[in-house]
C-alpha positions as CSV (number, residue, x, y, z in Angstrom):
1,M,-42.2,-86.3,47.2
2,N,-45.8,-85.8,48.2
3,R,-48.7,-88.1,47.7
4,S,-50.2,-86.2,44.8
5,K,-47.0,-86.6,42.8
6,I,-47.0,-90.3,43.5
7,K,-50.6,-90.6,42.5
8,E,-49.7,-88.8,39.2
9,L,-46.9,-91.2,38.6
10,I,-49.2,-94.2,39.2
11,E,-51.8,-92.8,36.8
12,L,-49.0,-92.3,34.2
13,V,-48.0,-95.9,34.5
14,E,-51.6,-97.1,34.4
15,T,-52.4,-95.2,31.2
16,S,-49.3,-96.0,29.3
17,D,-47.3,-99.0,28.1
18,I,-44.7,-98.4,30.8
19,A,-44.0,-101.6,32.7
20,E,-41.9,-100.1,35.4
21,L,-41.0,-96.5,36.5
22,E,-38.3,-95.6,39.0
23,V,-37.8,-92.0,40.2
24,H,-34.9,-91.0,42.4
25,Y,-35.2,-87.8,44.4
26,F,-33.5,-85.8,47.1
27,G,-32.0,-87.7,50.0
28,G,-31.3,-90.9,48.2
29,R,-35.0,-91.8,48.3
30,K,-36.8,-93.4,45.3
31,V,-40.2,-94.4,44.1
32,I,-40.7,-97.5,42.0
33,I,-44.0,-98.2,40.3
34,R,-44.5,-101.6,38.5
35,K,-47.4,-103.1,36.6
36,S,-48.5,-106.5,37.8
37,S,-51.7,-108.6,37.7
38,S,-52.3,-108.3,41.5
39,G,-53.4,-104.7,41.6
40,V,-52.0,-101.6,43.2
41,V,-49.8,-102.5,46.2
42,P,-47.8,-99.5,47.6
43,V,-45.0,-100.4,50.0
44,Q,-42.7,-98.1,51.9
45,S,-39.5,-99.3,53.5
46,N,-36.5,-97.2,54.6
47,G,-37.9,-94.2,52.7
48,V,-38.4,-96.2,49.5
49,V,-41.9,-96.3,48.2
50,T,-42.8,-99.2,45.8
51,S,-46.1,-99.4,44.1
52,T,-47.4,-102.1,41.8
53,V,-50.1,-101.3,39.4
54,A,-52.4,-103.8,37.6
55,P,-52.2,-103.7,33.8
56,P,-55.4,-102.8,32.0
57,S,-57.7,-105.8,31.5
58,P,-58.4,-106.9,27.9
59,P,-62.1,-106.6,26.9
60,I,-64.1,-109.7,27.8
61,Q,-65.7,-111.5,24.8
62,P,-68.6,-113.9,24.9
63,A,-67.5,-117.5,24.9
64,A,-68.7,-118.1,21.3
65,Q,-66.5,-115.3,20.0
66,Q,-63.3,-116.2,21.9
67,S,-60.6,-117.5,19.6
68,T,-57.5,-119.1,21.0
69,P,-56.6,-118.4,24.6
70,V,-54.1,-115.6,25.3
71,P,-50.9,-117.1,26.8
72,Q,-50.0,-115.8,30.2
73,E,-46.7,-113.9,30.5
74,K,-44.0,-116.3,31.6
75,E,-41.2,-115.4,34.0
76,P,-37.9,-114.9,32.3
77,P,-35.7,-118.0,32.3
78,K,-33.6,-118.4,35.4
79,E,-29.9,-118.0,35.3
80,E,-28.2,-121.3,34.7
81,I,-25.4,-120.7,37.1
82,P,-26.5,-121.1,40.8
83,A,-26.2,-117.9,42.7
84,E,-24.1,-119.5,45.4
85,K,-21.5,-120.6,42.9
86,K,-21.4,-117.2,41.2
87,V,-20.8,-115.5,44.5
88,E,-18.2,-118.0,45.5
89,D,-16.3,-117.4,42.3
90,E,-16.4,-113.6,42.7
91,D,-15.5,-113.8,46.4
92,R,-11.9,-114.8,45.6
93,Y,-11.5,-111.7,43.4
94,I,-11.0,-108.1,44.4
95,S,-13.4,-105.6,42.9
96,I,-12.6,-102.1,41.7
97,K,-15.7,-100.1,42.3
98,A,-16.9,-96.8,41.0
99,P,-16.0,-94.0,43.4
100,M,-18.8,-91.8,42.1
101,V,-21.8,-91.6,39.9
102,G,-21.0,-90.8,36.3
103,T,-20.2,-92.2,32.9
104,F,-17.6,-95.0,32.6
105,Y,-14.9,-94.8,29.9
106,R,-12.3,-97.5,29.3
107,K,-10.0,-95.2,27.3
108,P,-8.7,-91.7,27.6
109,S,-10.0,-90.7,24.1
110,P,-12.0,-92.3,21.3
111,D,-8.8,-92.9,19.3
112,S,-6.8,-94.4,22.1
113,P,-6.6,-98.0,23.2
114,P,-8.3,-99.0,26.5
115,Y,-6.4,-98.5,29.7
116,V,-6.8,-102.3,30.5
117,E,-8.1,-105.4,28.9
118,V,-9.1,-108.8,30.5
119,G,-5.9,-110.7,31.2
120,D,-3.8,-107.6,31.7
121,H,-1.6,-107.5,34.8
122,I,-1.9,-104.1,36.6
123,S,0.1,-102.5,39.4
124,K,-1.1,-100.5,42.4
125,G,-1.8,-96.9,41.4
126,Q,-2.3,-97.7,37.7
127,V,-5.2,-95.9,36.0
128,V,-7.8,-98.4,34.9
129,C,-10.6,-96.2,33.6
130,L,-12.2,-92.7,33.6
131,I,-15.5,-91.6,35.1
132,E,-17.0,-88.4,33.8
133,A,-19.1,-86.5,36.3
134,M,-20.3,-83.0,35.6
135,K,-18.0,-82.5,32.6
136,L,-14.9,-83.5,34.6
137,F,-13.0,-86.7,33.8
138,N,-11.8,-88.5,37.0
139,E,-9.1,-91.2,36.8
140,V,-9.9,-94.4,38.7
141,K,-6.7,-96.1,39.9
142,S,-6.2,-99.6,41.2
143,E,-5.5,-99.9,44.9
144,V,-3.9,-103.3,44.5
145,S,-1.8,-105.2,42.0
146,G,-3.3,-108.1,40.1
147,K,-4.7,-109.5,36.9
148,I,-8.0,-108.2,35.3
149,V,-10.4,-111.2,35.1
150,K,-13.6,-109.3,34.3
151,I,-14.7,-105.9,33.0
152,S,-18.3,-105.5,34.4
153,V,-19.3,-102.3,32.6
154,E,-19.6,-101.4,28.9
155,D,-17.7,-98.4,27.7
156,A,-19.6,-95.1,27.8
157,S,-22.2,-96.6,30.2
158,P,-23.6,-94.8,33.3
159,V,-22.4,-96.1,36.6
160,E,-23.6,-95.8,40.2
161,F,-21.5,-95.1,43.3
162,G,-20.0,-98.4,44.5
163,Q,-20.9,-100.3,41.3
164,V,-18.3,-103.0,40.5
165,L,-16.3,-102.0,37.4
166,F,-13.6,-104.6,37.3
167,L,-12.8,-107.9,39.1
168,L,-9.1,-108.5,39.8
169,E,-7.2,-111.6,40.8
170,P,-4.7,-110.4,43.4
171,E,-1.0,-111.2,43.0
């Protein structure tokens, strides 16, 4: 992607209500443009260009006309579970990951029951879901036996290569 295209994307973000824009292009590279209060800060690392754009400033009113102060945006609340504990819990499980990019389906057809549910015991080689890629439905099979403890993706959601689909407690 050339500089003029990146400048066009930055202008698009500046002049719209878009808070963040992420564009993936050939070779696994991507451009991310975010609005922030610190101005435009382009960063490039390992082929990834990140640019932060300052949001438009509100018009300044004389002190006599100002009403109540506008509250600053607050950071979203932090996750209550410490990250170390969450990772620790997930470390003892085996993950079944997406073997390709596509759309995740829990059942073979809309009328059918899901392949697996949380709490189900599955065996090695059992089909656990489908991933649709380019109009082809690919079965995802478990490589180990165990109990499903978490389904990480909603039905009919897009998934990335290597994204965790299920957590399994090994037997």
